[in-house]
N, C-alpha and C positions, 0 to 999 in steps of 0.2 A: 505494499500500499504505499501511496505518495504521502510524504509528510507535508503537514499544512506550510503552504509558504515556500515550499521548494521550486526552484528555477525549471521551467519546461520552456524549451525553446527560445529562450530569453526573455520570458514573460512569467510572472509569478503565478503559481496554480494555488486555488484555494477556492473556497466558496462562491466567491463571485466569477472566477473562469468557469467552474463548473455549471454554474447558474446560467450564465451567458449561453456556453456552449450548448447546454439541454434545451435552454428556451428556443434558440434558432434551430436545433435538430428536430424539435416539434412541429415548428412552423415549415420547415423545408424539406426534410428529411434528407439533407444533403450535409454528410457527414464534411466534406473539403468546405463548404461554404461555412458551416457552423464553426468549425475550427480556425477559419481565418477571421470571422465575425469577432470569436473570443479571443483574438490575437494569441492562439496556440498553433504549435507545429503539428501537422498530421500524425506523424509517426508517434508524436506525444502521447495526443489523446488515444490513439488504439493501444499504445503501452499501457497507458492508465487504467483503461477498459480490461486489459488482459489481467493486469495486476489487483484491481480493485472491484471487488464482488459487487459493493453497494452502488458503484460507479455505472457498472455494467449493467445493474438491473435497473437504473435510471436512464441508460442510455436505450435499452430495450422498450421502456415504457414510454420515451420520448418518440421514438421510432413509431410505437403503436399509435400516438397522439396524431403524428404526422400523416400516417395511413388513412385513419380517421378523417381528418381533414381533406385529403384528397377524395375521399369516397363521397363524403357530404357535399363537397364542391361539384362532383360528376352528377350527383343525384339534383342537387340545385339547379345547375345549368339546364338538366334533361326537363325538370318539373317546369322550369319559368321558360323554356325555348331560346335559352341564352347561348347561342351559338359561337360569339365571337369573345376574341381576347379583348382587353383595352387597348390593343394595338390595331385593332379592328381585322385581325387574323382570324381564321376561322378555329374554333377551340377544337385541339386534337383529342378527341374521344377516345379512338384506338391507342395511341399511346397511354392516355392514362389508365385505361384497363389492362395494358401490358405492365405497367407500373405496380398496380394492385396485384396482378398476379405474381410479379417478381417478389414482390415483398410479404405477400401472404403467410409464408411460413414464419417469418419475424414476427409478423402480427400477430399471429396464433400463439407463438410462445409466449408473446406478452400479454395476450389478454387470457390466456390460461392461466399465467401465474397471477393476474390481479384477480380473476373470479374464481380459482382454485377449481378448474374443470379440465380435461384432457385436452392435449392441443390437438388431437384428432377431431374432438367435437367441434373446437373452434374453426379449424380448417373447414369442415362441412359447412359451417356456418357462413364462412366467409366464400367459399365456392356459390352456395346458393345466393349471395348478396351479388357477386361478381356476374352471375349468371342473368339476374335480373337487370342488372344494368346494361349488360349487352342487349338484352331483350329490347329495353328501353331505348336505346341506342338505333338499333334496327327499326324500331316502330317510329321513331322521329324521322330516320333517313326515308322510311315508306311515305309518311305524311308530306315530307320536303319535296320528293318527286310526284305525288299524285298532285300537289298544289302548284307545280310549276306547268 
């Protein structure tokens, strides 16, 4: 475990560093960007995760939160018919679904730990949700085709 106040890549590691990293990770699900914003080296954050079980649990919980944010964003966009990004580009639903699938195992582990259920049960629940999102995307695409 890393001692409080110990140097990590030229920056002080402590509660504020961890808090900033985990908050950014929960929002973005991007480890590199979160480390940069927390002003910590990427190898150092991975090392801390390996050596500090509490930090590893917090990391997993932050990724779970990011996963939920993405899932809710996709559902919101589908419900509201919000097909464009702030830059007026078409929202990439296919990529969002790929990301949800890619991170479902980590999300399942984090949720299972929080809810005290098996990871297999959580994965099955996530699979059902992702399939529902896929169906909504297909329905929205069909509506778009029939409306044009």
